[in-house]
C-alpha positions as CSV (number, residue, x, y, z in Angstrom):
1,M,0.0,0.0,0.0
2,R,1.3,3.4,-0.9
3,L,0.6,6.9,-2.1
4,C,1.4,7.1,-5.8
5,G,0.4,9.2,-8.8
6,G,0.9,9.9,-12.5
7,F,3.2,7.9,-14.8
8,T,5.0,6.3,-11.9
9,R,1.7,4.9,-10.5
10,E,0.8,3.6,-14.0
11,R,4.1,1.8,-14.3
12,A,4.1,0.4,-10.8
13,V,0.5,-0.9,-11.1
14,A,1.3,-2.5,-14.4
15,A,4.2,-4.4,-12.8
16,L,2.0,-5.6,-9.8
17,H,-0.7,-7.4,-11.8
18,P,1.6,-9.9,-13.7
19,A,3.3,-10.7,-10.4
20,G,0.0,-11.5,-8.7
21,I,0.2,-8.7,-6.3
22,R,-3.0,-6.9,-5.4
23,D,-3.0,-3.2,-6.0
24,E,-3.7,-1.2,-2.9
25,T,-2.3,2.1,-4.2
26,V,-3.9,5.3,-3.0
27,T,-3.8,7.6,-6.0
28,V,-2.5,11.2,-5.5
29,A,-3.0,14.0,-7.9
30,G,0.7,14.8,-8.3
31,E,3.4,12.8,-10.1
32,S,5.3,10.4,-7.7
33,R,9.0,10.8,-7.7
34,L,11.5,8.6,-9.4
35,T,14.8,7.6,-8.0
36,V,17.7,6.9,-10.4
37,M,20.5,4.7,-9.1
38,V,24.0,5.0,-10.5
39,V,26.4,2.2,-9.8
40,D,30.2,2.6,-10.4
41,G,32.5,-0.2,-11.5
42,D,33.2,-1.2,-7.9
43,G,29.5,-1.7,-7.2
44,A,29.1,1.5,-5.0
45,A,25.6,2.9,-5.6
46,T,24.4,6.5,-5.4
47,G,20.7,7.4,-5.7
48,F,19.2,10.6,-7.1
49,S,15.6,11.3,-6.1
50,E,13.2,13.7,-7.7
51,A,11.0,15.8,-5.4
52,G,7.7,14.0,-4.6
53,P,4.2,15.4,-4.8
54,T,2.5,17.3,-2.0
55,V,-0.2,15.1,-0.4
56,S,-3.6,16.7,0.2
57,A,-5.5,16.2,3.4
58,G,-8.1,14.2,1.5
59,E,-5.4,11.9,0.0
60,W,-3.9,11.4,3.4
61,E,-7.3,10.5,4.8
62,R,-7.9,8.0,2.0
63,L,-4.6,6.3,2.9
64,R,-5.6,6.1,6.6
65,T,-9.0,4.7,5.6
66,R,-7.4,2.1,3.3
67,L,-4.9,1.1,6.0
68,R,-7.6,0.6,8.7
69,G,-9.4,-1.7,6.3
70,L,-6.3,-3.8,5.5
71,V,-4.7,-4.0,9.0
72,P,-7.1,-6.6,10.4
73,H,-6.0,-9.0,7.7
74,A,-2.3,-8.3,8.2
75,E,0.3,-10.1,10.2
76,A,2.4,-7.0,10.6
77,L,2.7,-3.4,9.3
78,V,6.1,-2.1,8.0
79,L,6.5,1.6,7.4
80,S,9.6,2.7,5.7
81,G,11.2,5.8,4.2
82,S,10.6,9.5,4.0
83,V,7.1,11.0,3.9
84,P,5.9,13.3,1.1
85,P,5.2,17.0,1.7
86,G,1.8,17.5,3.1
87,T,1.9,14.5,5.4
88,P,0.8,15.4,8.9
89,P,3.7,15.8,11.3
90,D,2.4,12.8,13.3
91,G,1.6,10.8,10.1
92,Y,3.7,7.7,10.9
93,G,2.4,7.8,14.5
94,Q,-1.2,7.7,13.2
95,L,-0.5,4.7,11.0
96,V,1.4,2.8,13.7
97,A,-1.3,3.5,16.2
98,A,-4.0,2.2,13.8
99,A,-2.2,-1.1,13.6
100,V,-1.2,-1.5,17.2
101,Q,-4.7,-0.7,18.5
102,Q,-5.9,-3.7,16.5
103,G,-3.1,-5.9,17.9
104,I,-1.0,-5.9,14.8
105,P,2.8,-5.3,15.3
106,A,4.2,-2.3,13.5
107,L,7.8,-1.6,12.5
108,L,8.9,1.9,11.6
109,D,12.1,2.4,9.5
110,A,12.5,6.2,9.1
111,G,14.9,8.9,10.1
112,G,14.9,12.5,11.3
113,N,11.6,14.2,11.9
114,A,9.5,11.4,10.4
115,L,10.8,9.0,13.1
116,L,10.6,11.5,15.9
117,A,7.1,12.5,14.9
118,G,6.1,8.8,14.9
119,S,6.1,9.1,18.7
120,F,3.3,7.3,20.5
121,D,1.5,7.8,23.8
122,D,2.7,5.5,26.5
123,A,0.0,2.9,26.2
124,V,0.7,2.4,22.5
125,Y,4.4,2.3,23.1
126,R,4.1,-0.4,25.7
127,R,1.8,-2.5,23.5
128,L,4.1,-2.1,20.5
129,R,7.2,-3.0,22.6
130,G,5.5,-6.1,23.8
131,Q,4.5,-7.2,20.3
132,I,8.0,-6.7,19.0
133,H,9.5,-8.7,21.9
134,A,7.0,-11.5,21.2
135,F,7.7,-11.4,17.5
136,S,11.5,-11.5,18.0
137,L,11.2,-14.6,20.3
138,S,9.3,-16.4,17.5
139,I,12.2,-16.2,15.1
140,E,14.7,-18.9,15.2
141,P,18.0,-17.8,13.6
142,D,19.5,-20.1,11.0
143,C,23.0,-20.7,12.2
144,G,23.9,-23.1,9.4
145,D,26.1,-26.0,10.4
146,A,27.6,-24.2,13.4
């Protein structure tokens, strides 16, 4: 699930269907950014990202509504990356809280203000911390032949 618009959305959706992946894109009016990766001869990569579209309040609310409909069917919610202009300052916090309140663990991979603004009230934090702990205990590491 993502916010996506314009030519980028058309290309992304066209790639989802043949792969058997359901499209849960929330369409935005603006053109979604592209990122071009340049890889040198040693394999070091550098990314160049265009500016993304500004998300309207209505587009953000459609994303939240779609998320609330999908979360009950999910095993976990993973949020990653920067947020587009127009996203509420507590946007990631809103999405994490929607999952955690329904008992779905949420993992947030972001930096800077997006991560700081993803702060939660103490009750949500305690529930999230407990879910992450339980999830981590259910994973058995593959240590190979060691």
